[in-house]
PyMOL CGO cylinders between C-alpha atoms (Angstrom):
from pymol import cmd
from pymol.cgo import CYLINDER

trace = [
    CYLINDER, 12.16, -14.32, -8.30, 9.18, -16.55, -7.68, 0.3, 1, 1, 1, 1, 1, 1,
    CYLINDER, 9.18, -16.55, -7.68, 5.97, -15.45, -6.02, 0.3, 1, 1, 1, 1, 1, 1,
    CYLINDER, 5.97, -15.45, -6.02, 6.56, -17.17, -2.69, 0.3, 1, 1, 1, 1, 1, 1,
    CYLINDER, 6.56, -17.17, -2.69, 9.96, -15.54, -2.35, 0.3, 1, 1, 1, 1, 1, 1,
    CYLINDER, 9.96, -15.54, -2.35, 8.43, -12.12, -3.06, 0.3, 1, 1, 1, 1, 1, 1,
    CYLINDER, 8.43, -12.12, -3.06, 5.75, -12.78, -0.35, 0.3, 1, 1, 1, 1, 1, 1,
    CYLINDER, 5.75, -12.78, -0.35, 8.45, -13.74, 2.10, 0.3, 1, 1, 1, 1, 1, 1,
    CYLINDER, 8.45, -13.74, 2.10, 10.40, -10.55, 1.36, 0.3, 1, 1, 1, 1, 1, 1,
    CYLINDER, 10.40, -10.55, 1.36, 7.22, -8.45, 1.59, 0.3, 1, 1, 1, 1, 1, 1,
    CYLINDER, 7.22, -8.45, 1.59, 6.56, -9.82, 5.10, 0.3, 1, 1, 1, 1, 1, 1,
    CYLINDER, 6.56, -9.82, 5.10, 10.16, -8.97, 6.03, 0.3, 1, 1, 1, 1, 1, 1,
    CYLINDER, 10.16, -8.97, 6.03, 9.68, -5.41, 4.74, 0.3, 1, 1, 1, 1, 1, 1,
    CYLINDER, 9.68, -5.41, 4.74, 6.57, -5.07, 6.92, 0.3, 1, 1, 1, 1, 1, 1,
    CYLINDER, 6.57, -5.07, 6.92, 8.58, -6.35, 9.89, 0.3, 1, 1, 1, 1, 1, 1,
    CYLINDER, 8.58, -6.35, 9.89, 11.42, -3.87, 9.20, 0.3, 1, 1, 1, 1, 1, 1,
    CYLINDER, 11.42, -3.87, 9.20, 8.86, -1.05, 9.23, 0.3, 1, 1, 1, 1, 1, 1,
    CYLINDER, 8.86, -1.05, 9.23, 7.40, -2.25, 12.57, 0.3, 1, 1, 1, 1, 1, 1,
    CYLINDER, 7.40, -2.25, 12.57, 10.92, -2.48, 14.01, 0.3, 1, 1, 1, 1, 1, 1,
    CYLINDER, 10.92, -2.48, 14.01, 11.92, 0.96, 12.72, 0.3, 1, 1, 1, 1, 1, 1,
    CYLINDER, 11.92, 0.96, 12.72, 8.99, 2.69, 14.45, 0.3, 1, 1, 1, 1, 1, 1,
    CYLINDER, 8.99, 2.69, 14.45, 8.86, 0.40, 17.54, 0.3, 1, 1, 1, 1, 1, 1,
    CYLINDER, 8.86, 0.40, 17.54, 8.27, 2.46, 20.68, 0.3, 1, 1, 1, 1, 1, 1,
    CYLINDER, 8.27, 2.46, 20.68, 7.02, 5.57, 18.86, 0.3, 1, 1, 1, 1, 1, 1,
    CYLINDER, 7.02, 5.57, 18.86, 4.06, 7.19, 20.56, 0.3, 1, 1, 1, 1, 1, 1,
    CYLINDER, 4.06, 7.19, 20.56, 1.09, 7.58, 18.24, 0.3, 1, 1, 1, 1, 1, 1,
    CYLINDER, 1.09, 7.58, 18.24, -2.57, 8.23, 18.68, 0.3, 1, 1, 1, 1, 1, 1,
    CYLINDER, -2.57, 8.23, 18.68, -3.51, 5.25, 16.49, 0.3, 1, 1, 1, 1, 1, 1,
    CYLINDER, -3.51, 5.25, 16.49, -5.20, 2.40, 18.34, 0.3, 1, 1, 1, 1, 1, 1,
    CYLINDER, -5.20, 2.40, 18.34, -7.77, -0.37, 17.86, 0.3, 1, 1, 1, 1, 1, 1,
    CYLINDER, -7.77, -0.37, 17.86, -11.24, 0.90, 16.81, 0.3, 1, 1, 1, 1, 1, 1,
    CYLINDER, -11.24, 0.90, 16.81, -9.66, 4.19, 15.74, 0.3, 1, 1, 1, 1, 1, 1,
    CYLINDER, -9.66, 4.19, 15.74, -10.73, 3.93, 12.09, 0.3, 1, 1, 1, 1, 1, 1,
    CYLINDER, -10.73, 3.93, 12.09, -10.80, 7.52, 10.75, 0.3, 1, 1, 1, 1, 1, 1,
    CYLINDER, -10.80, 7.52, 10.75, -8.20, 6.72, 8.07, 0.3, 1, 1, 1, 1, 1, 1,
    CYLINDER, -8.20, 6.72, 8.07, -9.83, 3.39, 7.09, 0.3, 1, 1, 1, 1, 1, 1,
    CYLINDER, -9.83, 3.39, 7.09, -11.38, 4.61, 3.90, 0.3, 1, 1, 1, 1, 1, 1,
    CYLINDER, -11.38, 4.61, 3.90, -12.14, 3.16, 0.45, 0.3, 1, 1, 1, 1, 1, 1,
    CYLINDER, -12.14, 3.16, 0.45, -9.10, 5.14, -0.89, 0.3, 1, 1, 1, 1, 1, 1,
    CYLINDER, -9.10, 5.14, -0.89, -6.27, 2.79, 0.26, 0.3, 1, 1, 1, 1, 1, 1,
    CYLINDER, -6.27, 2.79, 0.26, -3.93, 1.71, -2.53, 0.3, 1, 1, 1, 1, 1, 1,
    CYLINDER, -3.93, 1.71, -2.53, -1.53, -1.24, -2.80, 0.3, 1, 1, 1, 1, 1, 1,
    CYLINDER, -1.53, -1.24, -2.80, 0.29, -3.56, -5.18, 0.3, 1, 1, 1, 1, 1, 1,
    CYLINDER, 0.29, -3.56, -5.18, -0.99, -6.83, -6.58, 0.3, 1, 1, 1, 1, 1, 1,
    CYLINDER, -0.99, -6.83, -6.58, 1.63, -8.60, -4.43, 0.3, 1, 1, 1, 1, 1, 1,
    CYLINDER, 1.63, -8.60, -4.43, -0.01, -7.17, -1.31, 0.3, 1, 1, 1, 1, 1, 1,
    CYLINDER, -0.01, -7.17, -1.31, -3.37, -8.12, -2.69, 0.3, 1, 1, 1, 1, 1, 1,
    CYLINDER, -3.37, -8.12, -2.69, -2.23, -11.68, -3.23, 0.3, 1, 1, 1, 1, 1, 1,
    CYLINDER, -2.23, -11.68, -3.23, -1.11, -11.83, 0.40, 0.3, 1, 1, 1, 1, 1, 1,
    CYLINDER, -1.11, -11.83, 0.40, -4.56, -10.67, 1.56, 0.3, 1, 1, 1, 1, 1, 1,
    CYLINDER, -4.56, -10.67, 1.56, -6.52, -12.97, -0.80, 0.3, 1, 1, 1, 1, 1, 1,
    CYLINDER, -6.52, -12.97, -0.80, -4.38, -16.04, 0.02, 0.3, 1, 1, 1, 1, 1, 1,
    CYLINDER, -4.38, -16.04, 0.02, -4.97, -15.46, 3.70, 0.3, 1, 1, 1, 1, 1, 1,
    CYLINDER, -4.97, -15.46, 3.70, -8.71, -15.75, 3.28, 0.3, 1, 1, 1, 1, 1, 1,
    CYLINDER, -8.71, -15.75, 3.28, -10.63, -18.95, 3.02, 0.3, 1, 1, 1, 1, 1, 1,
    CYLINDER, -10.63, -18.95, 3.02, -13.38, -19.34, 0.46, 0.3, 1, 1, 1, 1, 1, 1,
    CYLINDER, -13.38, -19.34, 0.46, -16.09, -18.53, 3.04, 0.3, 1, 1, 1, 1, 1, 1,
    CYLINDER, -16.09, -18.53, 3.04, -14.29, -15.37, 4.02, 0.3, 1, 1, 1, 1, 1, 1,
    CYLINDER, -14.29, -15.37, 4.02, -13.87, -14.31, 0.41, 0.3, 1, 1, 1, 1, 1, 1,
    CYLINDER, -13.87, -14.31, 0.41, -17.64, -14.64, -0.16, 0.3, 1, 1, 1, 1, 1, 1,
    CYLINDER, -17.64, -14.64, -0.16, -18.29, -12.84, 3.10, 0.3, 1, 1, 1, 1, 1, 1,
    CYLINDER, -18.29, -12.84, 3.10, -16.28, -9.77, 1.99, 0.3, 1, 1, 1, 1, 1, 1,
    CYLINDER, -16.28, -9.77, 1.99, -17.40, -9.81, -1.64, 0.3, 1, 1, 1, 1, 1, 1,
    CYLINDER, -17.40, -9.81, -1.64, -20.56, -7.69, -1.17, 0.3, 1, 1, 1, 1, 1, 1,
    CYLINDER, -20.56, -7.69, -1.17, -18.73, -4.89, 0.56, 0.3, 1, 1, 1, 1, 1, 1,
    CYLINDER, -18.73, -4.89, 0.56, -15.94, -4.96, -2.12, 0.3, 1, 1, 1, 1, 1, 1,
    CYLINDER, -15.94, -4.96, -2.12, -18.63, -4.82, -4.82, 0.3, 1, 1, 1, 1, 1, 1,
    CYLINDER, -18.63, -4.82, -4.82, -20.31, -1.90, -3.05, 0.3, 1, 1, 1, 1, 1, 1,
    CYLINDER, -20.31, -1.90, -3.05, -16.99, 0.00, -3.01, 0.3, 1, 1, 1, 1, 1, 1,
    CYLINDER, -16.99, 0.00, -3.01, -16.45, -0.73, -6.71, 0.3, 1, 1, 1, 1, 1, 1,
    CYLINDER, -16.45, -0.73, -6.71, -19.86, 0.73, -7.48, 0.3, 1, 1, 1, 1, 1, 1,
    CYLINDER, -19.86, 0.73, -7.48, -19.00, 4.05, -5.88, 0.3, 1, 1, 1, 1, 1, 1,
    CYLINDER, -19.00, 4.05, -5.88, -16.28, 6.71, -6.10, 0.3, 1, 1, 1, 1, 1, 1,
    CYLINDER, -16.28, 6.71, -6.10, -12.84, 5.76, -4.86, 0.3, 1, 1, 1, 1, 1, 1,
    CYLINDER, -12.84, 5.76, -4.86, -9.21, 6.92, -5.24, 0.3, 1, 1, 1, 1, 1, 1,
    CYLINDER, -9.21, 6.92, -5.24, -7.61, 5.31, -8.36, 0.3, 1, 1, 1, 1, 1, 1,
    CYLINDER, -7.61, 5.31, -8.36, -3.96, 6.48, -8.72, 0.3, 1, 1, 1, 1, 1, 1,
    CYLINDER, -3.96, 6.48, -8.72, -2.66, 7.62, -12.07, 0.3, 1, 1, 1, 1, 1, 1,
    CYLINDER, -2.66, 7.62, -12.07, 0.99, 7.03, -11.23, 0.3, 1, 1, 1, 1, 1, 1,
    CYLINDER, 0.99, 7.03, -11.23, 2.85, 4.82, -8.78, 0.3, 1, 1, 1, 1, 1, 1,
    CYLINDER, 2.85, 4.82, -8.78, 5.39, 6.33, -6.36, 0.3, 1, 1, 1, 1, 1, 1,
    CYLINDER, 5.39, 6.33, -6.36, 8.36, 5.14, -8.43, 0.3, 1, 1, 1, 1, 1, 1,
    CYLINDER, 8.36, 5.14, -8.43, 6.79, 6.63, -11.52, 0.3, 1, 1, 1, 1, 1, 1,
    CYLINDER, 6.79, 6.63, -11.52, 6.30, 9.89, -9.52, 0.3, 1, 1, 1, 1, 1, 1,
    CYLINDER, 6.30, 9.89, -9.52, 9.96, 9.87, -8.58, 0.3, 1, 1, 1, 1, 1, 1,
    CYLINDER, 9.96, 9.87, -8.58, 10.99, 9.38, -12.21, 0.3, 1, 1, 1, 1, 1, 1,
    CYLINDER, 10.99, 9.38, -12.21, 8.76, 12.35, -13.24, 0.3, 1, 1, 1, 1, 1, 1,
    CYLINDER, 8.76, 12.35, -13.24, 10.27, 14.59, -10.59, 0.3, 1, 1, 1, 1, 1, 1,
    CYLINDER, 10.27, 14.59, -10.59, 13.85, 13.73, -11.65, 0.3, 1, 1, 1, 1, 1, 1,
    CYLINDER, 13.85, 13.73, -11.65, 12.93, 14.41, -15.29, 0.3, 1, 1, 1, 1, 1, 1,
    CYLINDER, 12.93, 14.41, -15.29, 11.46, 17.76, -14.35, 0.3, 1, 1, 1, 1, 1, 1,
    CYLINDER, 11.46, 17.76, -14.35, 8.04, 16.69, -15.60, 0.3, 1, 1, 1, 1, 1, 1,
    CYLINDER, 8.04, 16.69, -15.60, 4.71, 17.57, -14.05, 0.3, 1, 1, 1, 1, 1, 1,
    CYLINDER, 4.71, 17.57, -14.05, 3.13, 15.06, -11.60, 0.3, 1, 1, 1, 1, 1, 1,
    CYLINDER, 3.13, 15.06, -11.60, -0.59, 14.51, -12.22, 0.3, 1, 1, 1, 1, 1, 1,
    CYLINDER, -0.59, 14.51, -12.22, -2.88, 16.15, -9.67, 0.3, 1, 1, 1, 1, 1, 1,
    CYLINDER, -2.88, 16.15, -9.67, -4.91, 13.56, -7.88, 0.3, 1, 1, 1, 1, 1, 1,
    CYLINDER, -4.91, 13.56, -7.88, -7.90, 13.87, -5.51, 0.3, 1, 1, 1, 1, 1, 1,
    CYLINDER, -7.90, 13.87, -5.51, -8.87, 11.63, -2.63, 0.3, 1, 1, 1, 1, 1, 1,
    CYLINDER, -8.87, 11.63, -2.63, -11.76, 12.27, -0.25, 0.3, 1, 1, 1, 1, 1, 1,
    CYLINDER, -11.76, 12.27, -0.25, -12.51, 10.18, 2.88, 0.3, 1, 1, 1, 1, 1, 1,
    CYLINDER, -12.51, 10.18, 2.88, -16.18, 10.94, 2.51, 0.3, 1, 1, 1, 1, 1, 1,
    CYLINDER, -16.18, 10.94, 2.51, -16.29, 8.61, -0.50, 0.3, 1, 1, 1, 1, 1, 1,
    CYLINDER, -16.29, 8.61, -0.50, -16.66, 5.65, 1.88, 0.3, 1, 1, 1, 1, 1, 1,
    CYLINDER, -16.66, 5.65, 1.88, -15.16, 3.17, 4.30, 0.3, 1, 1, 1, 1, 1, 1,
    CYLINDER, -15.16, 3.17, 4.30, -12.76, 0.28, 3.63, 0.3, 1, 1, 1, 1, 1, 1,
    CYLINDER, -12.76, 0.28, 3.63, -14.65, -2.85, 2.64, 0.3, 1, 1, 1, 1, 1, 1,
    CYLINDER, -14.65, -2.85, 2.64, -12.65, -4.86, 5.22, 0.3, 1, 1, 1, 1, 1, 1,
    CYLINDER, -12.65, -4.86, 5.22, -13.70, -2.70, 8.11, 0.3, 1, 1, 1, 1, 1, 1,
    CYLINDER, -13.70, -2.70, 8.11, -16.32, -4.15, 10.43, 0.3, 1, 1, 1, 1, 1, 1,
    CYLINDER, -16.32, -4.15, 10.43, -17.54, -2.38, 13.54, 0.3, 1, 1, 1, 1, 1, 1,
    CYLINDER, -17.54, -2.38, 13.54, -14.56, -0.04, 13.40, 0.3, 1, 1, 1, 1, 1, 1,
    CYLINDER, -14.56, -0.04, 13.40, -12.06, -2.93, 13.36, 0.3, 1, 1, 1, 1, 1, 1,
    CYLINDER, -12.06, -2.93, 13.36, -9.90, -4.23, 10.52, 0.3, 1, 1, 1, 1, 1, 1,
    CYLINDER, -9.90, -4.23, 10.52, -10.78, -7.86, 9.60, 0.3, 1, 1, 1, 1, 1, 1,
    CYLINDER, -10.78, -7.86, 9.60, -7.43, -8.35, 7.77, 0.3, 1, 1, 1, 1, 1, 1,
    CYLINDER, -7.43, -8.35, 7.77, -5.19, -6.50, 10.19, 0.3, 1, 1, 1, 1, 1, 1,
    CYLINDER, -5.19, -6.50, 10.19, -2.41, -9.12, 10.18, 0.3, 1, 1, 1, 1, 1, 1,
    CYLINDER, -2.41, -9.12, 10.18, -2.05, -8.83, 6.37, 0.3, 1, 1, 1, 1, 1, 1,
    CYLINDER, -2.05, -8.83, 6.37, -3.13, -5.18, 5.89, 0.3, 1, 1, 1, 1, 1, 1,
    CYLINDER, -3.13, -5.18, 5.89, -1.27, -3.41, 3.08, 0.3, 1, 1, 1, 1, 1, 1,
    CYLINDER, -1.27, -3.41, 3.08, 1.57, -0.96, 3.65, 0.3, 1, 1, 1, 1, 1, 1,
    CYLINDER, 1.57, -0.96, 3.65, -0.76, 1.98, 2.90, 0.3, 1, 1, 1, 1, 1, 1,
    CYLINDER, -0.76, 1.98, 2.90, -2.50, 1.23, 6.18, 0.3, 1, 1, 1, 1, 1, 1,
    CYLINDER, -2.50, 1.23, 6.18, 0.68, 0.47, 8.14, 0.3, 1, 1, 1, 1, 1, 1,
    CYLINDER, 0.68, 0.47, 8.14, 2.14, 3.81, 7.18, 0.3, 1, 1, 1, 1, 1, 1,
    CYLINDER, 2.14, 3.81, 7.18, -0.61, 5.81, 8.88, 0.3, 1, 1, 1, 1, 1, 1,
    CYLINDER, -0.61, 5.81, 8.88, 0.89, 6.82, 12.25, 0.3, 1, 1, 1, 1, 1, 1,
    CYLINDER, 0.89, 6.82, 12.25, -0.62, 10.05, 13.48, 0.3, 1, 1, 1, 1, 1, 1,
    CYLINDER, -0.62, 10.05, 13.48, 0.54, 12.04, 16.45, 0.3, 1, 1, 1, 1, 1, 1,
    CYLINDER, 0.54, 12.04, 16.45, -3.02, 13.05, 17.27, 0.3, 1, 1, 1, 1, 1, 1,
    CYLINDER, -3.02, 13.05, 17.27, -6.59, 11.70, 16.83, 0.3, 1, 1, 1, 1, 1, 1,
    CYLINDER, -6.59, 11.70, 16.83, -7.53, 12.12, 13.16, 0.3, 1, 1, 1, 1, 1, 1,
    CYLINDER, -7.53, 12.12, 13.16, -11.20, 11.85, 14.03, 0.3, 1, 1, 1, 1, 1, 1,
    CYLINDER, -11.20, 11.85, 14.03, -10.91, 15.14, 15.89, 0.3, 1, 1, 1, 1, 1, 1,
    CYLINDER, -10.91, 15.14, 15.89, -8.74, 17.05, 13.44, 0.3, 1, 1, 1, 1, 1, 1,
    CYLINDER, -8.74, 17.05, 13.44, -9.74, 15.49, 10.10, 0.3, 1, 1, 1, 1, 1, 1,
    CYLINDER, -9.74, 15.49, 10.10, -6.13, 14.73, 9.13, 0.3, 1, 1, 1, 1, 1, 1,
    CYLINDER, -6.13, 14.73, 9.13, -3.09, 12.72, 10.22, 0.3, 1, 1, 1, 1, 1, 1,
    CYLINDER, -3.09, 12.72, 10.22, -0.05, 14.48, 11.65, 0.3, 1, 1, 1, 1, 1, 1,
    CYLINDER, -0.05, 14.48, 11.65, 3.34, 12.96, 10.79, 0.3, 1, 1, 1, 1, 1, 1,
    CYLINDER, 3.34, 12.96, 10.79, 6.77, 14.60, 10.94, 0.3, 1, 1, 1, 1, 1, 1,
    CYLINDER, 6.77, 14.60, 10.94, 8.76, 15.03, 7.69, 0.3, 1, 1, 1, 1, 1, 1,
    CYLINDER, 8.76, 15.03, 7.69, 11.24, 12.23, 8.38, 0.3, 1, 1, 1, 1, 1, 1,
    CYLINDER, 11.24, 12.23, 8.38, 8.40, 9.73, 9.00, 0.3, 1, 1, 1, 1, 1, 1,
    CYLINDER, 8.40, 9.73, 9.00, 6.95, 10.68, 5.64, 0.3, 1, 1, 1, 1, 1, 1,
    CYLINDER, 6.95, 10.68, 5.64, 10.39, 10.15, 3.97, 0.3, 1, 1, 1, 1, 1, 1,
    CYLINDER, 10.39, 10.15, 3.97, 10.79, 6.74, 5.60, 0.3, 1, 1, 1, 1, 1, 1,
    CYLINDER, 10.79, 6.74, 5.60, 7.31, 5.70, 4.51, 0.3, 1, 1, 1, 1, 1, 1,
    CYLINDER, 7.31, 5.70, 4.51, 8.03, 6.72, 0.97, 0.3, 1, 1, 1, 1, 1, 1,
    CYLINDER, 8.03, 6.72, 0.97, 11.22, 4.62, 1.01, 0.3, 1, 1, 1, 1, 1, 1,
    CYLINDER, 11.22, 4.62, 1.01, 9.18, 1.57, 2.08, 0.3, 1, 1, 1, 1, 1, 1,
    CYLINDER, 9.18, 1.57, 2.08, 6.53, 2.28, -0.57, 0.3, 1, 1, 1, 1, 1, 1,
    CYLINDER, 6.53, 2.28, -0.57, 9.20, 2.53, -3.27, 0.3, 1, 1, 1, 1, 1, 1,
    CYLINDER, 9.20, 2.53, -3.27, 10.84, -0.70, -2.06, 0.3, 1, 1, 1, 1, 1, 1,
    CYLINDER, 10.84, -0.70, -2.06, 7.56, -2.69, -2.08, 0.3, 1, 1, 1, 1, 1, 1,
    CYLINDER, 7.56, -2.69, -2.08, 6.78, -1.48, -5.63, 0.3, 1, 1, 1, 1, 1, 1,
    CYLINDER, 6.78, -1.48, -5.63, 10.29, -2.37, -6.75, 0.3, 1, 1, 1, 1, 1, 1,
    CYLINDER, 10.29, -2.37, -6.75, 9.95, -5.87, -5.21, 0.3, 1, 1, 1, 1, 1, 1,
    CYLINDER, 9.95, -5.87, -5.21, 6.92, -6.40, -7.51, 0.3, 1, 1, 1, 1, 1, 1,
    CYLINDER, 6.92, -6.40, -7.51, 7.95, -4.24, -10.40, 0.3, 1, 1, 1, 1, 1, 1,
    CYLINDER, 7.95, -4.24, -10.40, 6.45, -6.66, -12.87, 0.3, 1, 1, 1, 1, 1, 1,
    CYLINDER, 6.45, -6.66, -12.87, 3.07, -6.37, -11.16, 0.3, 1, 1, 1, 1, 1, 1,
    CYLINDER, 3.07, -6.37, -11.16, 0.36, -3.73, -10.84, 0.3, 1, 1, 1, 1, 1, 1,
    CYLINDER, 0.36, -3.73, -10.84, -0.84, -1.12, -8.39, 0.3, 1, 1, 1, 1, 1, 1,
    CYLINDER, -0.84, -1.12, -8.39, -4.25, 0.39, -7.71, 0.3, 1, 1, 1, 1, 1, 1,
    CYLINDER, -4.25, 0.39, -7.71, -7.12, 0.84, -5.30, 0.3, 1, 1, 1, 1, 1, 1,
    CYLINDER, -7.12, 0.84, -5.30, -7.39, -1.89, -2.69, 0.3, 1, 1, 1, 1, 1, 1,
    CYLINDER, -7.39, -1.89, -2.69, -10.88, -2.98, -3.93, 0.3, 1, 1, 1, 1, 1, 1,
    CYLINDER, -10.88, -2.98, -3.93, -9.82, -2.96, -7.55, 0.3, 1, 1, 1, 1, 1, 1,
    CYLINDER, -9.82, -2.96, -7.55, -6.79, -5.13, -6.76, 0.3, 1, 1, 1, 1, 1, 1,
    CYLINDER, -6.79, -5.13, -6.76, -8.84, -7.59, -4.69, 0.3, 1, 1, 1, 1, 1, 1,
    CYLINDER, -8.84, -7.59, -4.69, -11.54, -7.88, -7.38, 0.3, 1, 1, 1, 1, 1, 1,
    CYLINDER, -11.54, -7.88, -7.38, -8.94, -8.34, -10.08, 0.3, 1, 1, 1, 1, 1, 1,
    CYLINDER, -8.94, -8.34, -10.08, -7.14, -11.17, -8.24, 0.3, 1, 1, 1, 1, 1, 1,
    CYLINDER, -7.14, -11.17, -8.24, -10.30, -13.02, -7.31, 0.3, 1, 1, 1, 1, 1, 1,
    CYLINDER, -10.30, -13.02, -7.31, -12.15, -12.59, -10.59, 0.3, 1, 1, 1, 1, 1, 1,
    CYLINDER, -12.15, -12.59, -10.59, -9.22, -13.54, -12.83, 0.3, 1, 1, 1, 1, 1, 1,
    CYLINDER, -9.22, -13.54, -12.83, -7.88, -16.23, -10.57, 0.3, 1, 1, 1, 1, 1, 1,
    CYLINDER, -7.88, -16.23, -10.57, -4.52, -14.39, -10.31, 0.3, 1, 1, 1, 1, 1, 1,
    CYLINDER, -4.52, -14.39, -10.31, -4.17, -15.61, -6.79, 0.3, 1, 1, 1, 1, 1, 1,
    CYLINDER, -4.17, -15.61, -6.79, -2.90, -18.83, -8.34, 0.3, 1, 1, 1, 1, 1, 1,
    CYLINDER, -2.90, -18.83, -8.34, -0.96, -17.50, -11.32, 0.3, 1, 1, 1, 1, 1, 1,
    CYLINDER, -0.96, -17.50, -11.32, 1.25, -14.68, -10.00, 0.3, 1, 1, 1, 1, 1, 1,
    CYLINDER, 1.25, -14.68, -10.00, -1.27, -11.83, -9.32, 0.3, 1, 1, 1, 1, 1, 1,
    CYLINDER, -1.27, -11.83, -9.32, -1.11, -10.08, -12.60, 0.3, 1, 1, 1, 1, 1, 1,
    CYLINDER, -1.11, -10.08, -12.60, 2.55, -10.20, -13.61, 0.3, 1, 1, 1, 1, 1, 1,
    CYLINDER, 2.55, -10.20, -13.61, 3.54, -9.39, -17.19, 0.3, 1, 1, 1, 1, 1, 1,
    CYLINDER, 3.54, -9.39, -17.19, 0.05, -8.50, -18.36, 0.3, 1, 1, 1, 1, 1, 1,
    CYLINDER, 0.05, -8.50, -18.36, -0.07, -6.89, -21.83, 0.3, 1, 1, 1, 1, 1, 1,
    CYLINDER, -0.07, -6.89, -21.83, -2.28, -4.10, -20.56, 0.3, 1, 1, 1, 1, 1, 1,
    CYLINDER, -2.28, -4.10, -20.56, -3.55, -3.21, -17.09, 0.3, 1, 1, 1, 1, 1, 1,
    CYLINDER, -3.55, -3.21, -17.09, -7.25, -3.46, -16.48, 0.3, 1, 1, 1, 1, 1, 1,
    CYLINDER, -7.25, -3.46, -16.48, -9.95, -2.06, -14.17, 0.3, 1, 1, 1, 1, 1, 1,
    CYLINDER, -9.95, -2.06, -14.17, -8.12, 1.14, -13.32, 0.3, 1, 1, 1, 1, 1, 1,
    CYLINDER, -8.12, 1.14, -13.32, -4.85, -0.59, -12.39, 0.3, 1, 1, 1, 1, 1, 1,
    CYLINDER, -4.85, -0.59, -12.39, -1.42, 0.79, -13.33, 0.3, 1, 1, 1, 1, 1, 1,
    CYLINDER, -1.42, 0.79, -13.33, 1.92, -0.85, -13.94, 0.3, 1, 1, 1, 1, 1, 1,
    CYLINDER, 1.92, -0.85, -13.94, 4.58, -0.89, -11.26, 0.3, 1, 1, 1, 1, 1, 1,
    CYLINDER, 4.58, -0.89, -11.26, 8.05, 0.40, -12.03, 0.3, 1, 1, 1, 1, 1, 1,
    CYLINDER, 8.05, 0.40, -12.03, 11.57, -0.33, -10.79, 0.3, 1, 1, 1, 1, 1, 1,
    CYLINDER, 11.57, -0.33, -10.79, 13.12, 1.85, -8.22, 0.3, 1, 1, 1, 1, 1, 1,
    CYLINDER, 13.12, 1.85, -8.22, 15.60, 4.23, -9.87, 0.3, 1, 1, 1, 1, 1, 1,
    CYLINDER, 15.60, 4.23, -9.87, 15.56, 7.27, -7.59, 0.3, 1, 1, 1, 1, 1, 1,
    CYLINDER, 15.56, 7.27, -7.59, 14.76, 7.28, -3.92, 0.3, 1, 1, 1, 1, 1, 1,
    CYLINDER, 14.76, 7.28, -3.92, 12.55, 10.13, -2.71, 0.3, 1, 1, 1, 1, 1, 1,
    CYLINDER, 12.55, 10.13, -2.71, 14.85, 11.24, 0.14, 0.3, 1, 1, 1, 1, 1, 1,
    CYLINDER, 14.85, 11.24, 0.14, 15.43, 15.00, 0.62, 0.3, 1, 1, 1, 1, 1, 1,
    CYLINDER, 15.43, 15.00, 0.62, 19.03, 16.09, 1.35, 0.3, 1, 1, 1, 1, 1, 1,
    CYLINDER, 19.03, 16.09, 1.35, 18.31, 16.80, 5.02, 0.3, 1, 1, 1, 1, 1, 1,
    CYLINDER, 18.31, 16.80, 5.02, 17.29, 13.21, 5.64, 0.3, 1, 1, 1, 1, 1, 1,
    CYLINDER, 17.29, 13.21, 5.64, 20.00, 11.33, 3.67, 0.3, 1, 1, 1, 1, 1, 1,
    CYLINDER, 20.00, 11.33, 3.67, 22.38, 10.72, 6.60, 0.3, 1, 1, 1, 1, 1, 1,
    CYLINDER, 22.38, 10.72, 6.60, 19.61, 9.77, 8.99, 0.3, 1, 1, 1, 1, 1, 1,
    CYLINDER, 19.61, 9.77, 8.99, 18.19, 7.34, 6.45, 0.3, 1, 1, 1, 1, 1, 1,
    CYLINDER, 18.19, 7.34, 6.45, 21.36, 5.37, 5.79, 0.3, 1, 1, 1, 1, 1, 1,
    CYLINDER, 21.36, 5.37, 5.79, 20.86, 2.60, 8.40, 0.3, 1, 1, 1, 1, 1, 1,
    CYLINDER, 20.86, 2.60, 8.40, 17.36, 2.02, 7.01, 0.3, 1, 1, 1, 1, 1, 1,
    CYLINDER, 17.36, 2.02, 7.01, 18.65, 1.82, 3.44, 0.3, 1, 1, 1, 1, 1, 1,
    CYLINDER, 18.65, 1.82, 3.44, 21.32, -0.67, 4.42, 0.3, 1, 1, 1, 1, 1, 1,
    CYLINDER, 21.32, -0.67, 4.42, 18.75, -2.79, 6.27, 0.3, 1, 1, 1, 1, 1, 1,
    CYLINDER, 18.75, -2.79, 6.27, 16.36, -2.87, 3.27, 0.3, 1, 1, 1, 1, 1, 1,
    CYLINDER, 16.36, -2.87, 3.27, 19.21, -3.46, 0.79, 0.3, 1, 1, 1, 1, 1, 1,
    CYLINDER, 19.21, -3.46, 0.79, 20.19, -6.65, 2.63, 0.3, 1, 1, 1, 1, 1, 1,
    CYLINDER, 20.19, -6.65, 2.63, 16.78, -8.14, 1.85, 0.3, 1, 1, 1, 1, 1, 1,
    CYLINDER, 16.78, -8.14, 1.85, 17.52, -8.27, -1.83, 0.3, 1, 1, 1, 1, 1, 1,
    CYLINDER, 17.52, -8.27, -1.83, 20.99, -9.85, -1.68, 0.3, 1, 1, 1, 1, 1, 1,
]
cmd.load_cgo(trace, "trace")
């Protein structure tokens, strides 16, 4: 599957997510940026979509804030969600990981507004809190919403299983500095670099028994994208 086809499918996956949660009442709104931290993760495919949407002037404009994030502490995942699912099925321990919003803000946040909102990664789209995170310090989502978001995360990783995942800033820097925006955004590299990790194919969906029936329409909808 070529890169442009993957991008088209990624956009359709984003649309499916929007449609699935259309009409749901959430506290999230413009200028509500409590969850817009430097700890967002994504795939290189999502990074390519972001970078390719920016002109040369915009890339230069955002470069200082990306570099500032890279100089500080940020969340860098040890395993992808599909790798986590495989570990759980095998009965193996999942690495403990720490993420702290106090480490800093997203480099694409300006005056509490997202400057890449139309191409923001799924890690941002999945944040749908029932109450104001700024007041409570955490997002509130029901268990089924979490399950659905995991399914979307696993699907996006599977779509780009020959790519990489990592922190948003690491991904952006990798694509720009290595010119991967023009060569497939990191596919089939011999070894990941700069704190990035390899994506994996989807072998086991992270759906608990109590959500399996309710999730069937969604699974059929996503499955049609790959036929």
